[in-house]
N, CA, C and O of each residue as an XYZ file, in Angstrom:
732
protein
N       2.096    127.843     83.874
C       2.895    126.629     83.648
C       4.406    126.977     84.116
O       5.317    126.149     84.083
N       4.527    128.129     84.494
C       5.996    128.554     84.893
C       6.374    127.872     86.124
O       7.498    127.388     86.263
N       5.402    127.814     87.091
C       5.660    127.221     88.375
C       6.034    125.721     88.108
O       7.048    125.253     88.626
N       5.281    125.019     87.361
C       5.632    123.527     87.046
C       6.965    123.474     86.291
O       7.723    122.528     86.506
N       7.283    124.406     85.448
C       8.463    124.417     84.710
C       9.760    124.597     85.744
O      10.795    123.939     85.644
N       9.530    125.520     86.664
C      10.543    125.773     87.616
C      10.722    124.402     88.535
O      11.837    123.947     88.791
N       9.632    123.870     88.945
C       9.689    122.645     89.700
C      10.391    121.475     88.914
O      11.234    120.764     89.463
N      10.036    121.320     87.707
C      10.625    120.369     86.749
C      12.113    120.613     86.679
O      12.904    119.691     86.882
N      12.537    121.931     86.374
C      13.998    122.130     86.297
C      14.782    121.803     87.563
O      15.841    121.177     87.548
N      14.174    122.281     88.685
C      14.746    122.011     90.019
C      15.014    120.510     90.282
O      16.109    120.111     90.679
N      13.931    119.678     90.036
C      13.965    118.202     90.327
C      14.984    117.600     89.240
O      15.852    116.792     89.570
N      14.833    118.007     88.046
C      15.767    117.404     86.945
C      17.226    117.768     87.366
O      18.078    116.879     87.367
N      17.493    118.855     87.671
C      18.940    119.356     87.897
C      19.304    118.714     89.025
O      20.453    118.271     89.021
N      18.603    118.526     90.062
C      19.001    117.781     91.387
C      19.329    116.282     91.053
O      20.263    115.690     91.594
N      18.534    115.736     90.167
C      18.696    114.179     89.840
C      19.851    114.064     88.991
O      20.453    112.990     88.979
N      20.249    115.040     88.267
C      21.434    115.062     87.368
C      22.726    115.521     88.257
O      23.868    115.285     87.862
N      22.491    116.113     89.338
C      23.571    116.586     90.072
C      24.291    117.780     89.494
O      25.504    117.932     89.640
N      23.471    118.676     88.794
C      24.062    119.703     88.116
C      24.475    120.935     89.126
O      23.925    120.997     90.226
N      25.315    121.777     88.789
C      25.781    122.745     89.727
C      24.970    124.025     89.640
O      25.060    124.826     88.710
N      24.127    124.153     90.746
C      23.229    125.349     90.694
C      23.941    126.648     90.844
O      23.273    127.677     90.743
N      25.189    126.719     91.066
C      25.971    127.917     91.050
C      25.980    128.582     89.673
O      26.198    129.788     89.555
N      25.741    127.780     88.637
C      25.784    128.267     87.241
C      24.622    129.050     86.957
O      24.518    129.616     85.869
N      23.705    129.137     87.871
C      22.512    130.066     87.635
C      22.844    131.429     87.279
O      22.094    132.106     86.575
N      24.064    131.903     87.793
C      24.497    133.235     87.575
C      24.763    133.424     85.998
O      24.876    134.571     85.566
N      24.853    132.456     85.236
C      24.914    132.633     83.856
C      23.581    132.686     83.039
O      23.564    132.694     81.808
N      22.478    132.720     83.820
C      21.153    132.795     83.186
C      21.151    134.076     82.413
O      21.762    135.058     82.835
N      20.470    134.092     81.278
C      20.502    135.295     80.412
C      20.138    136.532     81.103
O      19.090    136.673     81.733
N      21.134    137.509     80.944
C      20.944    138.779     81.719
C      20.818    139.991     80.775
O      20.413    141.070     81.206
N      21.181    139.803     79.433
C      21.026    140.913     78.617
C      19.557    141.376     78.528
O      18.638    140.610     78.235
N      19.408    142.652     78.795
C      18.104    143.352     78.951
C      17.240    142.776     79.960
O      16.020    142.896     79.843
N      17.779    142.136     80.983
C      16.954    141.588     82.037
C      15.974    142.619     82.628
O      14.896    142.244     83.091
N      16.347    143.941     82.614
C      15.370    144.948     83.205
C      14.077    144.947     82.387
O      13.013    145.205     82.949
N      14.134    144.639     80.959
C      12.967    144.531     80.254
C      11.861    143.419     80.659
O      10.645    143.608     80.692
N      12.489    142.317     80.934
C      11.583    141.245     81.414
C      11.108    141.574     82.804
O       9.982    141.204     83.139
N      11.891    142.252     83.655
C      11.425    142.518     85.015
C      10.344    143.704     84.896
O       9.490    143.828     85.774
N      10.393    144.490     83.897
C       9.385    145.513     83.699
C       8.101    144.835     83.309
O       7.035    145.183     83.817
N       8.180    143.891     82.432
C       6.997    143.004     82.008
C       6.310    142.520     83.245
O       5.121    142.740     83.476
N       7.085    141.875     84.001
C       6.550    141.248     85.346
C       5.869    142.258     86.123
O       4.674    142.138     86.393
N       6.623    143.336     86.531
C       6.037    144.404     87.358
C       4.772    144.988     86.687
O       3.755    145.148     87.362
N       4.807    145.285     85.480
C       3.531    145.834     84.842
C       2.363    144.903     85.012
O       1.270    145.297     85.419
N       2.635    143.602     84.674
C       1.530    142.810     84.817
C       1.092    142.580     86.252
O      -0.093    142.341     86.482
N       1.996    142.639     87.240
C       1.576    142.480     88.607
C       0.569    143.729     88.976
O      -0.492    143.626     89.591
N       1.116    144.850     88.490
C       0.329    146.196     88.770
C      -0.983    146.075     88.119
O      -1.990    146.383     88.755
N      -1.066    145.635     86.851
C      -2.272    145.546     86.175
C      -3.290    144.583     86.978
O      -4.476    144.897     87.085
N      -2.821    143.503     87.488
C      -3.632    142.644     88.260
C      -4.297    143.314     89.408
O      -5.468    143.080     89.708
N      -3.497    144.193     90.075
C      -4.081    144.917     91.272
C      -4.894    145.976     90.785
O      -5.928    146.230     91.401
N      -4.586    146.641     89.765
C      -5.405    147.679     89.102
C      -6.773    147.186     88.697
O      -7.781    147.864     88.894
N      -6.797    145.909     88.087
C      -7.998    145.381     87.661
C      -9.136    145.095     88.657
O     -10.310    144.921     88.330
N      -8.657    145.067     89.894
C      -9.545    144.756     91.013
C     -10.470    145.975     91.320
O     -11.518    145.831     91.950
N     -10.051    147.151     90.862
C     -10.705    148.411     91.239
C     -11.010    149.164     89.893
O     -11.493    150.295     89.951
N     -10.754    148.600     88.741
C     -10.765    149.378     87.547
C     -12.256    149.602     87.067
O     -13.179    148.812     87.266
N     -12.333    150.759     86.432
C     -13.611    151.133     85.756
C     -13.416    151.262     84.297
O     -14.402    151.207     83.563
N     -12.101    151.447     83.760
C     -11.900    151.580     82.368
C     -11.020    150.353     81.878
O      -9.794    150.458     81.912
N     -11.618    149.212     81.432
C     -11.051    148.145     81.103
C     -10.223    148.182     79.838
O      -9.327    147.365     79.626
N     -10.559    149.181     78.981
C      -9.804    149.398     77.754
C      -8.416    149.802     77.966
O      -7.511    149.364     77.255
N      -8.203    150.705     79.017
C      -6.837    151.117     79.426
C      -6.082    149.991     79.893
O      -4.932    149.825     79.485
N      -6.651    149.144     80.766
C      -5.965    147.988     81.272
C      -5.573    147.048     80.171
O      -4.434    146.586     80.222
N      -6.303    146.729     79.258
C      -5.963    145.870     78.133
C      -4.987    146.356     77.277
O      -4.188    145.559     76.786
N      -4.916    147.725     76.983
C      -3.940    148.301     76.140
C      -2.628    148.187     76.850
O      -1.656    147.775     76.217
N      -2.511    148.539     78.190
C      -1.279    148.478     78.945
C      -0.826    147.005     79.048
O       0.382    146.775     79.086
N      -1.752    145.958     79.096
C      -1.379    144.570     79.019
C      -0.605    144.284     77.779
O       0.474    143.693     77.792
N      -1.243    144.759     76.625
C      -0.690    144.627     75.354
C       0.643    145.162     75.168
O       1.525    144.543     74.574
N       0.796    146.365     75.700
C       2.043    147.077     75.637
C       3.169    146.466     76.552
O       4.364    146.636     76.310
N       2.722    145.781     77.562
C       3.752    145.182     78.401
C       4.632    144.152     77.636
O       5.793    143.950     77.991
N       4.064    143.499     76.578
C       4.822    142.716     75.695
C       6.115    143.308     75.002
O       7.097    142.648     74.663
N       5.945    144.641     74.855
C       6.968    145.456     74.269
C       8.212    145.220     75.068
O       9.306    145.221     74.503
N       8.092    145.009     76.408
C       9.282    144.899     77.384
C       9.740    143.483     77.301
O      10.930    143.286     77.548
N       8.951    142.416     76.979
C       9.371    141.158     77.041
C      10.150    140.730     75.750
O      11.151    140.023     75.872
N       9.720    141.136     74.523
C      10.500    140.758     73.386
C      11.842    141.154     73.229
O      12.621    140.385     72.666
N      12.260    142.360     73.693
C      13.763    142.738     73.499
C      14.575    141.739     74.324
O      15.613    141.292     73.835
N      14.171    141.352     75.558
C      14.866    140.426     76.409
C      14.996    139.073     75.813
O      16.070    138.483     75.936
N      13.969    138.505     75.154
C      14.113    137.215     74.497
C      14.970    137.275     73.235
O      15.816    136.420     72.972
N      14.698    138.351     72.459
C      15.434    138.532     71.123
C      17.027    138.747     71.401
O      17.874    138.189     70.703
N      17.333    139.555     72.420
C      18.652    139.766     72.721
C      19.461    138.579     73.166
O      20.680    138.542     73.000
N      18.720    137.530     73.780
C      19.281    136.338     74.383
C      18.848    135.129     73.412
O      18.720    134.019     73.930
N      18.659    135.254     72.290
C      18.156    134.255     71.321
C      19.144    133.072     71.226
O      18.735    131.955     70.908
N      20.516    133.325     71.515
C      21.486    132.256     71.277
C      21.290    131.182     72.366
O      21.676    130.032     72.157
N      20.685    131.543     73.553
C      20.511    130.545     74.612
C      19.628    129.372     73.922
O      18.685    129.659     73.185
N      19.981    128.078     74.200
C      19.171    126.932     73.782
C      17.863    127.082     74.402
O      17.740    127.349     75.598
N      16.835    126.905     73.568
C      15.400    127.020     74.119
C      14.787    128.430     74.011
O      13.569    128.552     74.138
N      15.552    129.473     73.788
C      15.017    130.821     73.665
C      14.094    131.010     72.507
O      13.078    131.691     72.642
N      14.405    130.429     71.356
C      13.620    130.537     70.145
C      12.288    129.734     70.467
O      11.239    130.242     70.073
N      12.238    128.541     71.139
C      11.051    127.924     71.450
C      10.214    128.885     72.550
O       8.989    128.973     72.466
N      10.895    129.522     73.480
C      10.157    130.407     74.177
C       9.528    131.598     73.468
O       8.383    131.938     73.765
N      10.189    132.207     72.598
C       9.759    133.244     71.691
C       8.578    132.790     70.855
O       7.645    133.557     70.621
N       8.617    131.521     70.398
C       7.567    130.986     69.655
C       6.243    130.827     70.574
O       5.138    131.164     70.147
N       6.417    130.349     71.723
C       5.234    130.185     72.681
C       4.575    131.558     72.993
O       3.363    131.753     72.905
N       5.542    132.543     73.387
C       5.005    133.911     73.671
C       4.338    134.519     72.489
O       3.311    135.184     72.622
N       4.901    134.306     71.334
C       4.309    134.826     70.086
C       2.886    134.193     69.750
O       1.932    134.857     69.343
N       2.875    132.863     69.969
C       1.558    132.148     69.696
C       0.489    132.799     70.738
O      -0.631    133.125     70.343
N       0.833    132.942     71.878
C      -0.206    133.475     72.866
C      -0.570    134.883     72.481
O      -1.744    135.248     72.425
N       0.501    135.708     72.204
C       0.268    137.098     71.913
C      -0.634    137.247     70.581
O      -1.467    138.148     70.478
N      -0.416    136.356     69.641
C      -1.236    136.467     68.420
C      -2.662    136.246     68.714
O      -3.495    137.068     68.332
N      -3.008    135.161     69.385
C      -4.464    134.795     69.688
C      -5.056    135.987     70.668
O      -6.203    136.413     70.532
N      -4.260    136.409     71.538
C      -4.850    137.504     72.452
C      -5.001    138.718     71.583
O      -6.080    139.306     71.665
N      -4.109    139.178     70.779
C      -4.285    140.362     70.014
C      -5.468    140.253     69.133
O      -6.215    141.224     69.010
N      -5.696    139.113     68.495
C      -6.868    139.094     67.578
C      -8.167    138.827     68.313
O      -9.198    138.750     67.644
N      -8.210    138.679     69.633
C      -9.493    138.485     70.408
C      -9.521    139.435     71.539
O      -9.559    139.003     72.691
N      -9.505    140.706     71.286
C      -9.762    141.726     72.305
C      -8.765    141.895     73.284
O      -9.079    142.448     74.338
N      -7.407    141.434     73.070
C      -6.368    141.577     73.972
C      -6.542    140.671     75.217
O      -5.981    140.963     76.273
N      -7.317    139.577     75.088
C      -7.485    138.578     76.134
C      -7.357    137.189     75.468
O      -7.687    136.918     74.314
N      -6.786    136.299     76.449
C      -6.703    134.938     75.996
C      -8.049    134.224     76.002
O      -8.591    134.030     77.091
N      -8.622    133.826     74.901
C      -9.772    132.923     74.907
C      -9.566    131.621     75.672
O      -8.527    130.964     75.613
N     -10.652    131.295     76.404
C     -10.515    129.959     77.181
C     -11.771    129.144     76.985
O     -12.864    129.685     76.815
N     -11.603    127.839     77.012
C     -12.701    127.000     76.758
C     -13.621    127.020     77.931
O     -13.199    126.572     78.997
N     -14.856    127.501     77.848
C     -15.818    127.714     78.936
C     -16.144    126.372     79.685
O     -16.286    126.339     80.907
N     -16.249    125.305     78.904
C     -16.638    124.094     79.472
C     -15.667    123.644     80.621
O     -16.057    123.312     81.741
N     -14.337    123.672     80.208
C     -13.359    123.197     81.250
C     -13.101    124.340     82.184
O     -12.818    124.066     83.351
N     -13.169    125.623     81.793
C     -12.935    126.684     82.832
C     -13.902    126.638     83.966
O     -13.562    126.831     85.133
N     -15.212    126.357     83.554
C     -16.284    126.322     84.590
C     -15.957    125.190     85.753
O     -16.340    125.281     86.920
N     -15.242    124.203     85.253
C     -14.988    123.108     86.245
C     -13.764    123.411     87.179
O     -13.492    122.672     88.125
N     -13.050    124.512     86.874
C     -11.799    124.724     87.718
C     -11.944    126.082     88.474
O     -11.143    126.346     89.371
N     -12.867    126.889     88.163
C     -13.100    128.261     88.861
C     -14.412    128.265     89.669
O     -15.263    127.386     89.530
N     -14.520    129.215     90.449
C     -15.725    129.399     91.214
C     -16.712    129.935     90.325
O     -16.306    130.388     89.254
N     -18.120    129.967     90.618
C     -19.180    130.449     89.807
C     -18.906    131.922     89.679
O     -19.168    132.439     88.593
N     -18.418    132.662     90.636
C     -18.292    134.089     90.737
C     -17.234    134.454     89.647
O     -17.407    135.375     88.849
N     -16.178    133.698     89.675
C     -15.123    133.938     88.769
C     -15.471    133.653     87.277
O     -15.054    134.341     86.345
N     -16.263    132.587     87.153
C     -16.852    132.165     85.779
C     -17.635    133.307     85.303
O     -17.441    133.767     84.179
N     -18.492    133.776     86.086
C     -19.510    134.901     85.663
C     -18.649    136.247     85.344
O     -18.941    136.951     84.378
N     -17.631    136.539     86.168
C     -16.872    137.771     85.904
C     -16.282    137.559     84.501
O     -16.321    138.474     83.679
N     -15.715    136.322     84.203
C     -15.096    136.145     82.950
C     -16.138    136.328     81.793
O     -15.922    136.966     80.762
N     -17.208    135.726     82.087
C     -18.355    135.822     81.012
C     -18.828    137.255     80.724
O     -19.243    137.630     79.628
N     -18.712    138.081     81.919
C     -19.140    139.451     81.607
C     -18.006    140.347     81.280
O     -18.156    141.568     81.258
N     -16.788    139.725     81.005
C     -15.710    140.631     80.546
C     -14.857    141.292     81.635
O     -14.077    142.207     81.368
N     -15.026    140.808     82.860
C     -14.327    141.421     83.980
C     -13.016    140.741     84.271
O     -12.391    141.104     85.268
N     -12.570    139.852     83.547
C     -11.355    139.115     83.725
C     -10.239    139.683     82.924
O     -10.351    139.802     81.704
N      -9.094    140.061     83.607
C      -8.077    140.765     82.933
C      -7.393    139.916     81.732
O      -7.039    140.466     80.689
N      -7.261    138.732     81.936
C      -6.513    137.923     80.946
C      -7.370    137.049     80.028
O      -6.991    136.796     78.884
N      -8.507    136.596     80.513
C      -9.282    135.584     79.800
C     -10.633    136.017     79.184
O     -11.239    136.940     79.729
N     -11.118    135.454     78.152
C     -12.487    135.617     77.701
C     -12.919    134.308     77.244
O     -12.079    133.535     76.782
N     -14.239    133.952     77.333
C     -14.751    132.824     76.914
C     -14.705    132.553     75.371
O     -14.934    133.476     74.590
N     -14.427    131.358     74.954
C     -14.461    131.065     73.415
C     -15.909    131.176     73.160
O     -16.759    130.713     73.920
N     -16.176    131.850     71.987
C     -17.461    131.862     71.271
C     -17.369    131.744     69.894
O     -16.304    131.435     69.360
N     -18.479    131.983     69.207
C     -18.418    131.926     67.677
C     -17.683    132.981     67.055
O     -17.431    132.870     65.855
N     -17.286    134.024     67.711
C     -16.541    135.151     67.154
C     -15.001    135.021     67.428
O     -14.181    135.822     66.979
N     -14.680    133.918     68.219
C     -13.156    133.788     68.576
C     -12.431    133.362     67.330
O     -12.821    132.435     66.620
N     -11.280    134.135     67.081
C     -10.414    133.909     66.018
C      -9.298    132.947     66.505
O      -8.889    133.000     67.664
N      -8.844    132.117     65.645
C      -7.713    131.080     65.894
C      -8.012    130.474     67.275
O      -7.166    130.579     68.164
N      -9.132    129.869     67.486
C      -9.300    129.344     68.909
C      -8.397    128.137     69.186
O      -8.226    127.670     70.312
N      -7.810    127.652     68.015
C      -6.833    126.477     68.269
C      -5.628    126.947     69.045
O      -4.899    126.135     69.615
N      -5.418    128.188     69.075
C      -4.132    128.718     69.777
C      -4.622    129.176     71.285
O      -3.815    129.574     72.126
N      -5.969    129.079     71.516
C      -6.360    129.620     72.805
C      -6.155    128.543     73.939
O      -5.522    127.514     73.702
N      -6.665    128.783     75.086
C      -6.632    127.915     76.216
C      -7.608    126.876     76.010
O      -8.784    127.076     76.312
N      -7.194    125.719     75.494
C      -8.303    124.635     75.127
C      -7.718    123.242     75.661
O      -8.374    122.215     75.489
N      -6.602    123.219     76.244
C      -6.091    121.978     76.657
C      -6.216    121.843     78.175
O      -5.461    122.467     78.922
N      -7.187    121.013     78.637
C      -7.484    120.926     80.037
C      -6.471    120.136     80.829
O      -6.090    119.032     80.440
N      -6.038    120.693     81.926
C      -5.176    119.821     82.995
C      -6.032    119.847     84.230
O      -5.907    120.764     85.043
N      -6.957    118.809     84.410
C      -7.976    118.818     85.434
C      -7.442    117.867     86.571
O      -6.414    117.202     86.446
N      -8.193    117.869     87.622
C      -7.832    116.928     88.700
C      -7.895    115.537     88.228
O      -8.850    115.136     87.563
N      -6.854    114.759     88.570
C      -6.013    114.855     89.778
C      -4.729    115.696     89.575
O      -3.882    115.728     90.468
N      -4.577    116.344     88.477
C      -3.470    117.330     88.342
C      -3.535    118.234     89.503
O      -4.569    118.829     89.806
N      -2.347    118.342     90.199
C      -2.295    119.280     91.441
C      -2.583    120.732     91.271
O      -2.956    121.365     92.259
N      -2.439    121.362     90.046
C      -2.715    122.655     89.691
C      -3.665    122.722     88.567
O      -3.243    123.051     87.459
N      -4.945    122.434     88.753
C      -5.884    122.395     87.514
C      -5.794    123.727     86.813
O      -5.651    124.765     87.459
N      -5.878    123.710     85.493
C      -5.777    124.794     84.671
C      -6.090    124.396     83.311
O      -6.129    123.193     83.051
N      -6.337    125.332     82.339
C      -6.417    125.113     80.890
C      -5.376    125.880     80.200
O      -5.208    127.086     80.378
N      -4.682    125.152     79.408
C      -3.447    125.746     78.846
C      -3.521    125.779     77.200
O      -4.426    125.173     76.626
N      -2.657    126.416     76.568
C      -2.634    126.607     75.265
C      -1.394    126.010     74.544
O      -0.407    125.797     75.249
N      -1.333    125.717     73.223
C      -0.115    125.295     72.730
C       0.960    126.175     72.983
O       2.086    125.713     73.167
N       0.710    127.572     73.018
C       1.791    128.478     73.270
C       2.254    128.335     74.698
O       3.443    128.576     74.905
N       1.479    127.973     75.735
C       2.047    127.641     76.998
C       2.909    126.464     77.084
O       3.873    126.451     77.850
N       2.577    125.380     76.261
C       3.483    124.326     76.291
C       4.814    124.746     75.620
O       5.846    124.322     76.141
N       4.906    125.534     74.521
C       6.117    126.046     73.998
C       6.914    126.842     75.073
O       8.121    126.669     75.244
N       6.163    127.729     75.791
C       6.884    128.490     76.835
C       7.525    127.555     77.893
O       8.669    127.743     78.305
N       6.747    126.556     78.306
C       7.295    125.706     79.411
C       8.486    125.024     78.827
O       9.528    125.069     79.481
N       8.472    124.410     77.701
C       9.620    123.827     77.110
C      10.879    124.668     76.833
O      12.009    124.242     77.071
N      10.615    125.940     76.293
C      11.528    126.897     76.175
C      12.192    127.332     77.370
O      13.422    127.338     77.429
N      11.422    127.718     78.388
C      11.923    128.041     79.641
C      12.741    126.980     80.287
O      13.814    127.235     80.834
N      12.226    125.784     80.221
C      12.940    124.617     80.878
C      14.272    124.393     80.279
O      15.274    124.207     80.970
N      14.273    124.413     78.918
C      15.458    124.253     78.106
C      16.495    125.285     78.429
O      17.638    124.914     78.697
N      16.178    126.537     78.424
C      17.118    127.641     78.872
C      17.602    127.504     80.174
O      18.787    127.760     80.387
N      16.781    127.096     81.185
C      17.144    127.044     82.652
C      18.125    125.755     82.786
O      19.203    125.832     83.374
N      17.690    124.674     82.238
C      18.569    123.413     82.425
C      19.920    123.559     81.735
O      20.956    123.209     82.301
N      19.902    124.098     80.463
C      21.367    124.265     79.806
C      22.202    125.316     80.590
O      23.431    125.254     80.555
N      21.582    126.239     81.267
C      22.224    127.200     81.968
C      22.874    126.553     83.234
O      24.066    126.728     83.487
N      22.057    125.807     84.011
C      22.536    125.184     85.192
C      23.509    124.069     84.911
O      24.393    123.762     85.711
N      23.328    123.490     83.789
C      24.288    122.444     83.389
C      25.668    122.962     83.142
O      26.663    122.257     83.307
N      25.713    124.242     82.730
C      27.009    124.808     82.571
C      27.350    125.053     81.170
O      28.543    125.095     80.867
N      26.421    125.225     80.254
C      26.655    125.397     78.907
C      27.190    126.818     78.586
O      27.822    127.008     77.547
N      26.951    127.784     79.440
C      27.230    129.151     79.097
C      28.290    129.724     80.083
O      28.345    130.946     80.221
N      29.078    128.967     80.729
C      29.921    129.431     81.652
C      31.077    130.251     81.053
O      31.762    130.952     81.799
N      31.313    130.189     79.759
C      32.430    130.847     79.131
C      32.009    132.406     78.767
O      32.843    133.276     78.520
N      30.568    132.617     78.774
C      30.026    133.983     78.407
C      30.315    134.983     79.406
O      29.936    136.143     79.246
Protein backbone atom coordinates (compact mmCIF):
# COMPACT_ATOMS: atom_id res chain seq x y z
CA UNK A 1 0.00 0.00 0.00
CA UNK A 2 3.01 2.31 0.16
CA UNK A 3 3.01 2.85 -3.62
CA UNK A 4 -0.67 3.78 -3.50
CA UNK A 5 -0.01 6.07 -0.53
CA UNK A 6 2.82 7.84 -2.36
CA UNK A 7 0.61 8.31 -5.44
CA UNK A 8 -2.24 9.59 -3.27
CA UNK A 9 0.04 12.06 -1.47
CA UNK A 10 1.49 13.29 -4.77
CA UNK A 11 -1.91 13.82 -6.41
CA UNK A 12 -3.44 15.35 -3.28
CA UNK A 13 -0.55 17.77 -2.80
CA UNK A 14 -0.59 18.76 -6.47
CA UNK A 15 -4.33 19.45 -6.31
CA UNK A 16 -3.83 21.62 -3.21
CA UNK A 17 -0.76 23.30 -4.76
CA UNK A 18 1.41 22.51 -1.73
CA UNK A 19 5.10 23.36 -1.88
CA UNK A 20 7.06 20.16 -2.53
CA UNK A 21 10.26 21.84 -1.34
CA UNK A 22 8.95 21.27 2.19
CA UNK A 23 9.79 17.57 1.75
CA UNK A 24 13.16 18.46 3.28
CA UNK A 25 11.32 18.61 6.62
CA UNK A 26 10.22 14.96 6.40
CA UNK A 27 11.10 13.19 9.68
CA UNK A 28 14.87 12.62 9.71
CA UNK A 29 15.60 11.67 13.31
CA UNK A 30 17.04 8.15 13.21
CA UNK A 31 16.43 7.94 9.44
CA UNK A 32 19.33 5.51 9.17
CA UNK A 33 17.26 3.03 11.22
CA UNK A 34 14.41 3.05 8.71
CA UNK A 35 16.90 2.77 5.84
CA UNK A 36 18.48 -0.24 7.59
CA UNK A 37 15.02 -1.83 7.81
CA UNK A 38 14.51 -1.34 4.06
CA UNK A 39 17.98 -2.65 3.13
CA UNK A 40 17.66 -5.71 5.39
CA UNK A 41 14.29 -6.60 3.89
CA UNK A 42 15.61 -6.14 0.35
CA UNK A 43 18.56 -8.43 1.13
CA UNK A 44 16.20 -10.97 2.70
CA UNK A 45 14.09 -11.07 -0.46
CA UNK A 46 17.20 -11.79 -2.52
CA UNK A 47 18.47 -14.33 0.01
CA UNK A 48 15.09 -16.11 0.09
CA UNK A 49 15.46 -17.02 -3.58
CA UNK A 50 18.42 -19.29 -2.78
CA UNK A 51 17.85 -20.05 0.90
CA UNK A 52 17.98 -23.45 2.47
CA UNK A 53 17.55 -22.35 6.09
CA UNK A 54 14.25 -20.49 6.31
CA UNK A 55 14.40 -20.17 10.10
CA UNK A 56 17.36 -17.77 9.88
CA UNK A 57 15.57 -15.68 7.26
CA UNK A 58 12.43 -15.38 9.39
CA UNK A 59 14.45 -14.46 12.48
CA UNK A 60 16.32 -11.74 10.56
CA UNK A 61 13.01 -10.47 9.17
CA UNK A 62 11.66 -10.22 12.71
CA UNK A 63 14.82 -8.46 13.91
CA UNK A 64 14.58 -5.95 11.04
CA UNK A 65 11.66 -4.39 12.93
CA UNK A 66 14.15 -3.45 15.66
CA UNK A 67 15.42 -0.83 13.21
CA UNK A 68 12.00 0.52 12.24
CA UNK A 69 10.58 1.23 15.69
CA UNK A 70 13.27 3.70 16.90
CA UNK A 71 12.67 5.84 13.79
CA UNK A 72 8.91 5.92 14.30
CA UNK A 73 9.09 6.47 18.06
CA UNK A 74 11.71 9.24 17.81
CA UNK A 75 9.47 11.08 15.32
CA UNK A 76 6.17 10.46 17.13
CA UNK A 77 5.29 14.18 17.22
CA UNK A 78 4.65 14.23 13.47
CA UNK A 79 0.91 14.04 12.76
CA UNK A 80 0.10 10.53 11.65
CA UNK A 81 3.17 8.85 13.13
CA UNK A 82 1.15 7.26 15.96
CA UNK A 83 -1.25 5.85 13.35
CA UNK A 84 1.76 4.50 11.43
CA UNK A 85 3.16 2.92 14.62
CA UNK A 86 -0.25 1.34 15.28
CA UNK A 87 -0.37 -0.19 11.79
CA UNK A 88 3.16 -1.57 11.94
CA UNK A 89 2.46 -2.95 15.42
CA UNK A 90 -0.76 -4.68 14.33
CA UNK A 91 1.10 -6.35 11.45
CA UNK A 92 4.04 -7.23 13.68
CA UNK A 93 1.79 -8.84 16.32
CA UNK A 94 -0.01 -11.13 13.89
CA UNK A 95 3.26 -12.05 12.17
CA UNK A 96 5.03 -12.76 15.47
CA UNK A 97 2.19 -15.02 16.63
CA UNK A 98 2.09 -16.94 13.34
CA UNK A 99 5.61 -18.13 12.64
CA UNK A 100 7.01 -14.69 11.72
CA UNK A 101 4.90 -14.57 8.53
CA UNK A 102 1.79 -12.63 7.66
CA UNK A 103 -1.16 -15.00 7.31
CA UNK A 104 -3.11 -14.44 4.10
CA UNK A 105 -6.54 -15.57 2.95
CA UNK A 106 -5.89 -18.44 0.55
CA UNK A 107 -9.14 -18.04 -1.36
CA UNK A 108 -8.34 -14.49 -2.47
CA UNK A 109 -4.57 -15.05 -2.68
CA UNK A 110 -5.08 -17.81 -5.25
CA UNK A 111 -6.95 -15.31 -7.44
CA UNK A 112 -4.05 -12.85 -7.68
CA UNK A 113 -0.89 -14.99 -7.86
CA UNK A 114 0.34 -17.71 -10.17
CA UNK A 115 -0.21 -21.36 -9.28
CA UNK A 116 3.54 -21.69 -8.65
CA UNK A 117 3.55 -18.79 -6.17
CA UNK A 118 0.45 -20.14 -4.44
CA UNK A 119 2.03 -23.58 -4.08
CA UNK A 120 5.29 -22.05 -2.80
CA UNK A 121 3.32 -20.19 -0.14
CA UNK A 122 1.37 -23.31 0.73
CA UNK A 123 4.67 -25.21 1.15
CA UNK A 124 6.12 -22.46 3.38
CA UNK A 125 8.52 -21.05 0.79
CA UNK A 126 7.19 -17.50 0.86
CA UNK A 127 9.27 -15.08 2.94
CA UNK A 128 6.38 -12.90 4.06
CA UNK A 129 3.17 -14.93 3.86
CA UNK A 130 1.58 -18.15 5.06
CA UNK A 131 -1.94 -19.32 4.28
CA UNK A 132 -4.59 -18.90 6.97
CA UNK A 133 -5.59 -22.23 8.48
CA UNK A 134 -7.19 -23.55 11.68
CA UNK A 135 -4.01 -22.84 13.65
CA UNK A 136 -3.78 -19.16 12.65
CA UNK A 137 -3.89 -16.80 15.62
CA UNK A 138 -5.62 -13.41 15.38
CA UNK A 139 -6.57 -13.99 11.74
CA UNK A 140 -8.65 -10.79 11.97
CA UNK A 141 -5.34 -8.88 11.81
CA UNK A 142 -4.07 -10.91 8.85
CA UNK A 143 -4.27 -10.11 5.14
CA UNK A 144 -7.98 -10.74 4.69
CA UNK A 145 -9.23 -7.63 2.86
CA UNK A 146 -9.18 -8.26 -0.90
CA UNK A 147 -8.46 -5.52 -3.43
CA UNK A 148 -9.13 -7.47 -6.61
CA UNK A 149 -9.51 -6.42 -10.24
CA UNK A 150 -10.50 -3.89 -11.50
CA UNK A 151 -8.20 -2.43 -8.81
CA UNK A 152 -4.97 -1.71 -10.73
CA UNK A 153 -2.68 -3.38 -8.15
CA UNK A 154 -4.59 -6.46 -6.93
CA UNK A 155 -3.59 -7.54 -3.43
CA UNK A 156 -4.92 -8.64 -0.09
CA UNK A 157 -4.35 -6.22 2.77
CA UNK A 158 -4.74 -6.18 6.54
CA UNK A 159 -6.21 -3.63 8.92
CA UNK A 160 -2.58 -2.82 9.83
CA UNK A 161 -1.85 -2.00 6.18
CA UNK A 162 -4.74 0.47 6.20
CA UNK A 163 -3.36 2.16 9.33
CA UNK A 164 0.12 2.27 7.73
CA UNK A 165 -1.26 3.89 4.57
CA UNK A 166 -3.24 6.49 6.53
CA UNK A 167 -0.34 7.22 8.89
CA UNK A 168 2.25 7.54 6.11
CA UNK A 169 -0.08 9.73 4.02
CA UNK A 170 -0.80 11.98 7.00
CA UNK A 171 2.89 12.40 7.83
CA UNK A 172 3.76 13.13 4.20
CA UNK A 173 0.88 15.55 3.52
CA UNK A 174 1.39 17.55 6.72
CA UNK A 175 5.13 17.75 5.98
CA UNK A 176 4.63 18.94 2.40
CA UNK A 177 1.89 21.33 3.55
CA UNK A 178 4.54 23.03 5.68
CA UNK A 179 3.46 22.10 9.20
CA UNK A 180 7.07 21.45 10.31
CA UNK A 181 9.08 24.19 8.62
CA UNK A 182 10.01 25.67 12.00
CA UNK A 183 11.80 22.50 13.21
